[in-house]
KEDREN-681893 format. One line per 10 residues: number of its first residue (from 0); their letters; for each residue x, y, z of C-alpha. Coordinates in nm, 2 decimals. Last residue first. Layout:
BEGIN
NUM	a	X/Y/Z ~ ...
***
This chain:
BEGIN
136	rargpslrnl	0.59/3.17/0.76 ~ 0.86/3.43/0.76 ~ 0.79/3.65/0.50 ~ 1.05/3.67/0.25 ~ 0.80/3.66/-0.05 ~ 0.48/3.84/0.00 ~ 0.19/3.67/0.09 ~ 0.10/3.81/0.40 ~ 0.18/4.18/0.28 ~ -0.04/4.10/-0.03
126	alagallgfd	-0.27/3.99/0.19 ~ -0.22/4.32/0.43 ~ -0.30/4.51/0.07 ~ -0.62/4.28/0.03 ~ -0.76/4.38/0.41 ~ -0.66/4.80/0.27 ~ -0.87/4.71/-0.01 ~ -1.15/4.62/0.17 ~ -1.14/4.91/0.42 ~ -1.12/5.13/0.09
116	rlavdfysgl	-1.46/5.00/-0.02 ~ -1.60/5.06/0.32 ~ -1.45/5.43/0.30 ~ -1.66/5.46/-0.03 ~ -1.97/5.34/0.05 ~ -1.93/5.58/0.35 ~ -1.88/5.89/0.15 ~ -2.01/6.12/0.42 ~ -1.86/6.27/0.76 ~ -1.57/6.42/0.64
106	vllnviigll	-1.41/6.28/0.94 ~ -1.49/5.94/0.82 ~ -1.35/5.99/0.49 ~ -1.02/6.15/0.62 ~ -1.00/5.82/0.86 ~ -1.07/5.60/0.56 ~ -0.80/5.80/0.34 ~ -0.56/5.76/0.64 ~ -0.60/5.38/0.64 ~ -0.60/5.33/0.28
96	wvavllsgfr	-0.25/5.49/0.35 ~ -0.15/5.27/0.61 ~ -0.26/4.97/0.40 ~ -0.06/5.16/0.06 ~ 0.25/5.16/0.29 ~ 0.23/4.80/0.48 ~ 0.20/4.67/0.09 ~ 0.48/4.85/-0.01 ~ 0.72/4.71/0.24 ~ 0.61/4.30/0.12
86	prvavalgai	0.58/4.45/-0.18 ~ 0.95/4.59/-0.24 ~ 0.96/4.70/-0.64 ~ 0.60/4.69/-0.78 ~ 0.45/4.74/-0.41 ~ 0.69/5.05/-0.37 ~ 0.62/5.16/-0.73 ~ 0.27/5.22/-0.61 ~ 0.30/5.39/-0.30 ~ 0.54/5.60/-0.51
76	ievvgvvymf	0.24/5.71/-0.72 ~ 0.01/5.75/-0.43 ~ 0.25/5.92/-0.25 ~ 0.26/6.18/-0.52 ~ -0.10/6.16/-0.60 ~ -0.13/6.30/-0.23 ~ 0.09/6.55/-0.28 ~ -0.09/6.68/-0.55 ~ -0.42/6.65/-0.37 ~ -0.29/6.86/-0.09
66	sqaplpvvst	-0.24/7.13/-0.36 ~ -0.57/7.09/-0.50 ~ -0.76/7.13/-0.17 ~ -0.51/7.48/-0.05 ~ -0.21/7.39/0.19 ~ -0.18/7.47/0.53 ~ -0.16/7.11/0.62 ~ -0.38/7.04/0.91 ~ -0.64/7.29/0.85 ~ -0.63/7.13/0.48
56	aapalymtwh	-0.66/6.83/0.65 ~ -0.94/6.93/0.86 ~ -1.14/7.02/0.58 ~ -1.20/6.66/0.49 ~ -1.11/6.64/0.12 ~ -1.32/6.36/-0.10 ~ -1.44/6.68/-0.29 ~ -1.10/6.74/-0.40 ~ -1.06/6.45/-0.57 ~ -1.25/6.61/-0.88
46	tllntfkdlg	-1.32/6.30/-1.04 ~ -1.19/6.04/-1.31 ~ -1.01/6.31/-1.50 ~ -0.88/6.50/-1.26 ~ -0.56/6.55/-1.42 ~ -0.31/6.64/-1.18 ~ -0.49/6.36/-0.89 ~ -0.52/6.15/-1.20 ~ -0.19/6.03/-1.16 ~ -0.21/5.91/-0.83
36	fiipavtfvt	-0.54/5.72/-0.90 ~ -0.36/5.60/-1.21 ~ -0.05/5.48/-0.98 ~ -0.24/5.35/-0.69 ~ -0.44/5.11/-0.91 ~ -0.12/5.02/-1.12 ~ 0.09/4.88/-0.84 ~ -0.20/4.74/-0.58 ~ -0.35/4.57/-0.85 ~ -0.03/4.38/-1.01
26	rlllfaqrqs	0.10/4.32/-0.67 ~ -0.29/4.15/-0.57 ~ -0.24/3.93/-0.90 ~ 0.11/3.81/-0.88 ~ 0.04/3.74/-0.47 ~ -0.25/3.54/-0.53 ~ -0.09/3.36/-0.90 ~ 0.19/3.29/-0.63 ~ -0.05/3.14/-0.35 ~ -0.21/2.93/-0.64
16	saaatrapaa	0.12/2.77/-0.74 ~ 0.22/2.69/-0.37 ~ -0.07/2.51/-0.30 ~ -0.06/2.34/-0.63 ~ 0.26/2.24/-0.54 ~ 0.17/2.15/-0.19 ~ -0.11/1.90/-0.33 ~ 0.13/1.80/-0.58 ~ 0.35/1.66/-0.30 ~ 0.08/1.56/-0.04
6	fatsskm	-0.03/1.29/-0.30 ~ 0.26/1.05/-0.28 ~ 0.28/1.13/0.08 ~ -0.02/0.95/0.16 ~ 0.19/0.60/0.19 ~ 0.12/0.36/-0.10 ~ 0.00/0.01/0.00
***
């Protein structure tokens, strides 16, 4: 009678392949999306981003709302590039950034649907961190 170890190796290989696919999917999305959103802060093609900015943000950082959004755009582009180059670090940067966006939206007192969506994205960024190579498992 053959032992069950003959079935364990293909199962481990399939699991590793699934984990690799999940990692590549999440890394791609968390690279491309922040870069696109960051670039759009300079063009406002997707939306007028300043409507999502709580007035408290511009009172803490004394910049006009659009200038504040330019800074946000640069940070988002850097975060996307960080995910591409160093996904373990970049995913945490994106997660913290998303948390900041969520707090901003809650302080604004509207766009709770966007805050909830960003919470889901935050969970995805943390999942990417857990799947990133070089992590002790």
